[in-house]
C-alpha positions in Angstrom: 0.0 0.0 0.0 1.4 3.4 -1.1 1.4 6.8 0.6 -1.7 8.5 1.7 -0.9 12.3 1.9 -4.3 12.9 3.5 -3.2 11.4 6.8 -2.3 14.1 9.3 1.0 14.0 11.2 -0.7 13.3 14.5 -2.4 10.2 13.0 0.9 8.9 11.7 2.5 9.3 15.1 -0.4 7.6 16.8 -0.3 4.6 14.5 3.4 4.1 15.3 2.9 4.7 19.0 0.2 2.1 19.3 2.0 -0.4 17.2 5.2 0.1 19.3 3.2 -0.3 22.5 1.6 -3.5 21.4 5.0 -4.9 20.3 6.5 -4.1 23.8 3.4 -5.3 25.7 3.2 -8.6 23.9 6.9 -9.1 24.3 6.7 -8.5 28.0 3.8 -11.0 28.2 5.8 -13.6 26.3 8.8 -12.9 28.5 6.7 -13.8 31.6 6.9 -17.4 30.3 10.3 -17.4 28.7 12.0 -15.6 31.7 12.6 -12.0 32.7 16.0 -11.8 30.9 14.2 -12.4 27.6 12.4 -9.1 27.8 13.8 -6.7 25.1 13.1 -3.7 27.3 15.1 -5.2 30.2 17.9 -6.4 27.9 18.3 -3.0 26.2 18.2 -1.4 29.7 20.9 -3.7 30.9 23.1 -2.9 27.9 22.5 0.8 28.6 23.7 0.3 32.2 26.8 -1.5 30.9 27.6 1.2 28.4 26.8 4.2 30.7 30.0 6.1 31.8 30.7 5.8 35.5 30.1 9.5 36.3 26.6 9.3 34.8 25.9 6.2 36.8 27.0 8.0 40.0 24.7 10.9 39.0 21.7 8.6 38.6 22.3 6.9 42.0 22.7 10.3 43.7 19.7 11.8 42.0 17.2 8.9 41.8 18.5 6.6 44.6 16.9 3.2 44.6 14.5 4.4 41.8 17.4 4.7 39.3 16.4 1.5 37.5 12.8 2.6 37.2 13.9 5.8 35.7 16.1 4.0 33.3 13.3 1.7 32.1 11.1 4.7 31.8 13.8 6.4 29.7 14.1 3.4 27.4 10.3 3.4 26.9 10.2 7.2 26.3 13.0 6.9 23.6 11.2 3.9 22.0 7.6 5.1 22.2 8.3 8.9 22.1 10.9 8.9 19.3 11.2 5.7 17.3 7.6 4.6 17.2 6.2 7.8 15.7 8.9 7.7 13.0 7.8 4.1 12.2 4.2 5.4 11.9 5.3 8.2 9.5 7.2 5.7 7.4 4.2 3.3 7.3 1.8 6.1 6.1 4.2 6.8 3.3 4.5 3.1 2.4 3.5 0.2 4.6 6.7 -1.7 3.7 8.8 1.1 5.1 7.0 0.9 8.4 7.6 -2.9 8.5 11.3 -2.3 7.8 11.4 0.2 10.7 9.8 -2.4 13.0 12.3 -5.0 11.8 15.3 -2.7 12.8 13.5 -2.0 16.1 13.2 -5.7 16.8 16.7 -6.5 15.7 18.1 -4.1 18.3 16.1 -5.8 21.0 17.0 -9.2 19.8 20.7 -8.4 19.8 20.4 -7.0 23.4 18.6 -10.2 24.5 21.0 -12.7 22.9 24.1 -11.0 24.2 23.1 -11.2 27.8 24.8 -13.8 30.0 23.4 -17.4 29.6 21.1 -16.3 26.8 19.5 -19.1 24.8 17.5 -19.5 21.6 14.2 -19.4 23.4 15.0 -16.0 24.8 14.6 -14.6 21.3 10.9 -15.6 21.1 9.4 -12.7 23.1 11.1 -10.1 20.8 10.1 -12.0 17.7 6.5 -12.4 18.9 6.3 -8.8 20.0 7.7 -7.5 16.6 5.1 -9.7 14.7 2.3 -8.3 16.9 3.5 -4.8 16.3 3.7 -5.3 12.5 0.1 -6.7 12.4 -1.2 -3.8 14.4 0.6 -1.3 12.2 -0.8 -2.7 9.1 -4.3 -2.8 10.6 -4.2 0.8 11.7 -2.9 2.0 8.3 -5.8 0.3 6.6 -8.3 1.6 9.1 -7.1 5.2 8.6 -7.9 4.8 4.8 -11.5 6.0 4.2 -13.2 6.1 0.8 -11.3 6.2 -2.5 -10.9 9.7 -3.8 -13.0 10.4 -7.0 -10.8 11.4 -10.1 -11.0 15.1 -11.0 -13.1 16.1 -14.1 -11.2 16.5 -17.4 -9.7 20.0 -18.1 -12.0 22.6 -19.8 -10.0 22.5 -23.1 -10.7 18.7 -23.5 -14.4 19.3 -22.8 -14.6 22.0 -25.6 -12.9 19.7 -28.1 -15.3 16.9 -27.2 -18.3 19.3 -27.8 -17.0 20.4 -31.2 -16.6 16.8 -32.3 -20.2 16.0 -31.2 -21.6 19.0 -33.2 -19.8 18.0 -36.4 -21.1 14.5 -36.0 -24.7 15.7 -35.6 -24.7 17.9 -38.7 -23.4 15.1 -40.9 -25.7 12.4 -39.4 -28.8 13.2 -41.5 -27.1 12.5 -44.8 -25.4 9.4 -43.8 -26.6 5.9 -44.9 -27.0 2.9 -42.7 -23.4 1.8 -43.7 -22.1 5.2 -42.7 -23.9 4.8 -39.4 -22.2 1.5 -38.9 -18.9 3.1 -39.6 -19.8 5.8 -37.1 -20.6 3.2 -34.6 -17.3 1.6 -35.1 -15.6 5.0 -34.7 -17.5 5.6 -31.5 -16.2 2.3 -30.1 -12.7 3.2 -31.0 -13.2 6.6 -29.5 -14.3 5.0 -26.2 -11.2 2.8 -26.2 -9.0 5.8 -26.9 -10.6 7.7 -24.0 -9.8 4.8 -21.7 -6.2 4.9 -22.9 -6.1 8.7 -22.3 -7.3 8.2 -18.8 -4.6 5.6 -18.2 -2.0 8.0 -19.5 -3.3 10.7 -17.2 -2.5 8.4 -14.2 -6.0 7.0 -13.4 -5.9 3.3 -12.5 -7.9 0.7 -10.8 -4.9 -0.8 -9.0 -4.1 -0.5 -5.3 -6.2 -1.6 -2.5 -7.4 -0.9 1.0 -10.0 -1.9 3.5 -13.4 -0.2 3.1 -15.9 0.6 5.9 -17.4 -2.9 5.5 -14.0 -4.5 6.0 -13.7 -5.7 2.3 -10.7 -4.9 0.2 -11.5 -2.0 -2.1 -9.6 -0.6 -5.1 -7.9 2.7 -4.6 -7.6 5.5 -7.1 -4.0 6.1 -8.1 -3.1 9.6 -9.3 0.4 10.4 -10.3 1.5 7.0 -8.9 0.0 7.3 -5.5 -3.1 5.6 -3.9 -5.3 8.4 -2.7 -7.8 7.8 0.0 -9.8 10.0 2.3 -8.7 10.0 6.0 -11.1 8.1 8.3 -10.5 9.6 11.7 -13.2 7.7 13.6 -12.0 4.2 12.5 -8.4 5.0 13.2 -9.2 6.2 16.8 -11.3 3.2 17.6 -8.6 0.9 16.3 -5.9 2.8 18.2 -8.0 2.5 21.4 -8.2 -1.2 21.1 -4.5 -1.4 20.4 -3.7 0.7 23.5 -5.8 -1.6 25.7 -3.9 -4.7 24.3 -0.6 -3.0 24.9 -1.3 -1.9 28.5 -3.1 -5.1 29.5 -0.4 -7.4 28.1 2.4 -5.4 29.8 0.7 -5.5 33.2 -0.2 -9.2 32.9 3.3 -10.0 31.8 4.7 -8.2 34.8 2.4 -10.0 37.1 3.1 -13.4 35.7 6.9 -12.8 35.5 7.8 -15.6 37.8 7.8 -13.5 41.0 4.9 -15.4 42.6 6.5 -18.8 42.0 9.8 -17.7 43.6 8.0 -16.0 46.5 6.1 -19.1 47.2 9.3 -21.2 47.4 10.9 -18.5 49.6 7.9 -18.8 52.1 8.4 -22.5 52.2 12.0 -22.2 53.5 12.4 -23.5 57.0 15.4 -21.8 58.5 17.7 -24.2 60.5 18.9 -23.0 63.9 22.4 -21.5 63.8 25.3 -23.6 65.1 26.9 -20.3 66.2 24.4 -17.7 67.4 25.1 -14.0 67.4 25.7 -12.2 70.6 22.6 -10.8 72.2 22.0 -7.2 71.1 22.7 -5.0 74.2 19.7 -3.1 75.6 21.6 0.1 75.2 22.5 -0.5 71.5 19.4 1.6 70.5 19.1 5.0 72.1 15.4 5.2 71.0 15.7 8.8 69.8 12.9 9.9 67.5 14.4 10.3 64.0 17.5 8.4 64.8 18.2 5.3 62.6 17.3 2.2 64.6 20.1 -0.2 65.4 18.5 -3.0 63.3 17.3 -1.8 59.8 14.0 -3.5 58.9 14.2 -5.5 55.7 11.7 -3.3 53.8 13.8 -0.2 54.7 17.2 -1.7 53.9 18.8 0.2 51.0 19.1 -1.5 47.6 21.8 -0.6 45.0 22.7 -3.0 42.2 22.8 -3.3 38.5 19.7 -5.5 38.1 16.9 -3.8 36.2 14.5 -6.6 37.0 15.1 -8.5 40.3 16.3 -12.0 39.4 13.8 -14.7 40.2 16.0 -17.6 41.3 14.3 -20.9 42.2 16.1 -22.4 45.2 15.3 -25.9 43.9 17.5 -25.4 40.9 20.1 -23.0 42.5 23.7 -24.2 42.7 26.9 -22.6 43.9 30.0 -23.5 41.9 33.5 -23.0 43.4 36.3 -23.4 40.8 39.4 -21.9 39.5 42.6 -22.0 41.6 41.3 -24.8 43.8 42.3 -28.4 44.4 38.8 -29.8 44.2 36.0 -27.9 42.4 32.9 -27.8 44.5 29.2 -27.5 43.6 26.6 -27.0 46.3 22.8 -27.1 46.1 20.6 -24.9 48.3 19.6 -27.9 50.5 23.2 -28.9 50.9 24.1 -25.3 52.0 21.2 -25.3 54.5 22.6 -28.6 55.9 26.0 -27.1 56.8 26.7 -25.4 60.1 25.2 -21.9 60.1 26.5 -18.8 61.7 24.5 -15.8 62.8 26.1 -12.3 62.8 25.2 -8.6 63.0 26.8 -6.8 60.1 26.4 -3.3 58.7 26.6 -3.0 54.9 27.2 0.2 53.0 27.5 1.1 49.3 30.5 2.7 47.9 28.2 5.2 46.1 27.1 6.5 49.5 27.8 10.3 49.8 28.9 11.7 53.1 25.8 11.7 55.2 24.0 9.4 52.7 21.4 6.7 53.3 22.9 3.8 51.4 23.8 2.0 54.6 21.9 -0.5 56.9 22.5 -2.9 59.7 20.9 -6.4 59.8 21.3 -9.8 61.5 22.4 -12.3 58.9 22.4 -16.1 58.9 24.5 -18.1 56.6 27.4 -20.5 56.1 30.9 -19.1 56.7 32.6 -18.6 53.4 36.0 -20.0 54.6 34.3 -23.3 55.4 33.1 -23.7 51.8 36.4 -22.5 50.3 38.4 -24.9 52.4 36.3 -27.8 51.0 37.6 -26.7 47.5 41.2 -26.2 48.7 42.6 -22.8 47.9 45.8 -22.9 45.9 48.9 -20.9 46.7 48.9 -17.4 45.1 45.1 -17.0 44.9 44.2 -13.6 46.2 40.7 -12.9 44.6 37.3 -14.4 44.7 35.5 -13.4 41.5 31.8 -14.0 42.3 29.0 -13.9 39.8 25.3 -13.3 40.3 22.4 -14.9 38.5 22.1 -11.8 36.3 25.7 -11.8 35.3 27.1 -9.1 37.7 30.6 -9.9 38.9 32.4 -8.8 42.1 36.0 -9.2 43.2 36.7 -9.9 46.9 40.1 -10.1 48.5 40.8 -13.7 49.7 42.8 -12.6 52.8 39.9 -10.5 54.1 37.4 -13.4 53.8 39.8 -15.9 55.4 41.0 -13.7 58.4 38.4 -14.9 60.8 35.6 -12.3 60.4 32.0 -13.4 59.8 32.1 -13.5 56.0 29.0 -15.4 55.0 27.1 -17.0 52.2 23.9 -15.6 53.7 20.5 -17.3 53.5 18.5 -15.2 55.9 18.1 -11.6 57.0 16.6 -10.4 60.3 15.1 -13.8 61.0 13.5 -14.6 57.6 14.7 -16.0 54.3 16.4 -13.4 52.3 14.0 -11.1 50.5 14.1 -11.6 46.7 15.3 -8.0 46.2 18.2 -8.6 48.6 19.6 -11.8 47.0 17.3 -14.8 47.6 18.2 -17.6 47.8 21.9 -16.8 48.7 24.1 -13.7 48.8 27.5 -12.7 50.1 28.0 -10.6 53.3 31.6 -9.6 54.2 32.1 -7.1 57.0 34.5 -4.2 56.4 34.2 -4.0 52.6 32.0 -1.9 50.4 29.2 -3.9 48.7 30.6 -3.6 45.2 33.6 -5.8 46.2 31.9 -8.1 48.6 28.1 -8.3 48.7 27.1 -10.2 45.6 23.4 -11.0 45.5 21.9 -14.1 43.9 25.4 -15.5 43.9 25.8 -18.7 41.8 29.5 -18.8 41.0 32.9 -18.3 42.7 36.0 -18.3 40.7 39.2 -18.4 42.8 41.7 -16.3 40.9 44.1 -13.4 41.1 43.6 -9.6 40.8 46.2 -9.5 38.1 44.3 -12.0 36.0 40.7 -11.0 36.3 38.6 -7.9 36.7 35.1 -7.6 38.3 32.3 -5.5 36.9 33.2 -2.1 38.4 37.0 -2.2 38.1 37.2 -1.4 34.4 34.6 1.3 35.0 37.0 3.3 37.1 36.5 2.0 40.6 39.2 0.5 42.8 39.7 -3.2 42.7 39.6 -3.4 46.5 37.2 -1.4 48.7 37.8 -1.3 52.4 35.1 0.8 54.2 36.2 4.2 55.4 35.4 5.5 58.8 32.3 7.7 58.6 29.6 9.4 60.7 26.2 10.9 60.0 23.9 13.3 61.7 20.3 12.0 61.7 18.7 14.4 64.1 18.1 17.2 63.3 17.9 17.2 59.5 19.7 19.8 57.5 17.4 22.8 57.0 15.2 22.1 60.1 13.8 24.9 62.1 14.3 24.4 65.9 13.1 26.1 69.0 15.7 27.8 71.2 16.8 25.8 74.2 18.2 22.3 74.9 17.9 19.9 72.0 19.5 16.6 71.0 21.9 16.0 68.1 22.2 12.3 67.2 23.3 10.0 64.5 25.3 6.9 63.6 28.9 6.2 62.9 30.7 3.1 61.4 34.1 1.7 60.9 33.7 -2.0 60.0 35.7 -4.3 60.8 37.6 -2.1 63.3 34.8 -0.5 65.3 34.0 3.1 66.4 35.7 4.3 69.5 34.7 8.0 69.6 32.4 10.5 68.0 32.8 14.3 68.3 30.4 17.1 67.4 31.0 20.8 67.0 28.7 23.8 66.3 29.7 26.8 64.2 33.3 25.6 64.1 33.7 25.8 67.8 35.3 23.3 70.1 34.8 19.6 69.5 32.7 17.9 72.1 32.5 14.1 72.9 29.2 12.5 72.1 27.7 9.6 74.1 28.0 6.3 72.4 25.5 3.5 72.4 26.7 -0.1 73.1 27.4 -2.5 70.2 27.7 -6.3 70.1 30.9 -6.1 68.0 33.1 -4.2 65.6 31.1 -5.0 62.4 28.0 -2.8 63.1 27.3 0.9 63.1 27.1 2.7 66.4 24.5 5.2 67.6 25.6 8.4 69.3 24.0 11.5 70.8 24.8 14.8 72.4 22.8 17.6 74.0 23.0 21.2 72.7 21.7 24.4 74.1 20.5 26.0 70.9 20.4 29.8 70.6 18.6 31.9 68.0 20.1 32.2 64.6 21.5 30.0 61.9 24.0 27.3 62.9 26.3 24.8 61.3 26.7 21.4 62.9 29.5 18.9 62.0 30.4 15.4 63.2 33.5 13.2 62.9 34.3 9.7 64.2 37.5 7.9 65.4 37.9 4.2 65.0 39.2 1.7 67.5 42.7 1.9 65.9 42.8 5.7 66.6 42.2 6.9 63.1 40.0 10.0 62.9 38.0 10.4 59.7 39.5 13.1 57.5 38.0 16.5 56.8 39.1 16.4 53.2 36.1 16.0 51.0 36.1 13.4 48.2 33.4 12.0 46.0 32.5 8.3 46.2 34.6 7.3 43.2 36.9 5.5 43.1 36.9 4.0 46.6 34.4 5.8 48.8 33.5 9.3 49.9 35.3 11.2 52.6 34.7 14.4 54.6 32.7 15.5 57.7 29.0 15.5 57.5 27.8 19.1 57.9 24.3 20.4 58.3 22.7 23.8 58.8 19.7 24.5 61.0 17.7 27.6 62.0 16.8 28.3 65.6 14.1 30.8 66.7 
């Protein structure tokens, strides 16, 4: 079907938008059965994450926090539906084949993104192919619905009408004297004239070729003028068709998301019966939590625990099929199932985790009670070879992380964790198994959904973040944060409380100091802690006077090292500086 110049620009864009929406929605629905990694939107988003420069990633984390992945997916959809799809609709209105070609390119990009993801298989291509086919069918349908009635050819020019009238007059004056034979000749000439007129119409560009769907749904011939099928524009039929397409697009996307495997994995998670630990954590001291309003509690609830990772869609890992493989520089490669891991002696430990992306005073930190198998026990089963200094761990979604061997093996509670705060790991926090290593930033230690450990060397392998500009090793830096009051708060004059948390895993916090308006440093009161691997609450009383005031805090670890005043951004190995806030007192 050729171009229809009568279709307005908004209608062309609408046809492409709806066709693109149907393609993505159907692909998402198909991915619910083929697996979340087969979704072209997710795959393109994952590729975008991999290709995004480190400074831009840092900006996204700072600006959008845990919603950075939602924003990225929204960005992919905006680019596709707001830019690419309307272009495809415009091409289709020009010639339907052009629109199909645009959809093919669109699908090829998604297909390439899907098939280049870790562990991709042939079946992962199906959602993209099915979605592209659905989009193509929808596009063709909408183009035909937009075509109304064929346009009537214009009347012949006035000059041709005058010549026809002249010929008719001459024939009339001569007709009375003609015999029957002459009449026969005239009849023959008339037939020849009709044929000539038909030929003239063809030369003028009038043809019965072309086609389109009429109001009754039947194929109708279009009128071609100057090589183009001309139809009137049927706005009502296009809008009703577009509405139906939009319903299909939205409904299939929502259904696909719902059926994406989450329920099945959640059901398996609920079934997990946690064994009792062979080594229990020390009781949390009663004075570990100062119970000050606005102060972060000693134990962070699971639903409040920060989440920063590269997974656009949370991996849905079935514990029944999960396996952990230990290989590389080992004497005996080991492969453990989930049930085998649960059958090993379990250790319980209170450990604070923090993200290297955490700005000074940031919220990407939390403390929880973890339950799991000590990593050294598993590694000793495999037999570490001399010279190995790195554990290259891989998650179910392909993320890699490099952890120093000496840190894991030095006696701290480094765990393959299976539980968090008394329940099986939440899916978003690594179910069925994740790593927890005290004293290291998460990007070099806290692999979620871990499935593979390669024992290797730092001079032979690189983890995900290292070639992106981050340090290969990431020991946590001593830091402190003011929780109460918040920066910008308005306070009443008089005695008030300043409080917050400080951390220095695996060394422990020994002191916290606070100063107001760059005055003298004053020692804060410290809450008790069960060990060196958790954050520590602190508080101090302040007699606030009217005016604007600046409050700063700094911590000193148990080795006598006081956090530096020098400010540094998170890259490449963690932020530094004193947390500083400003408040108004009236």
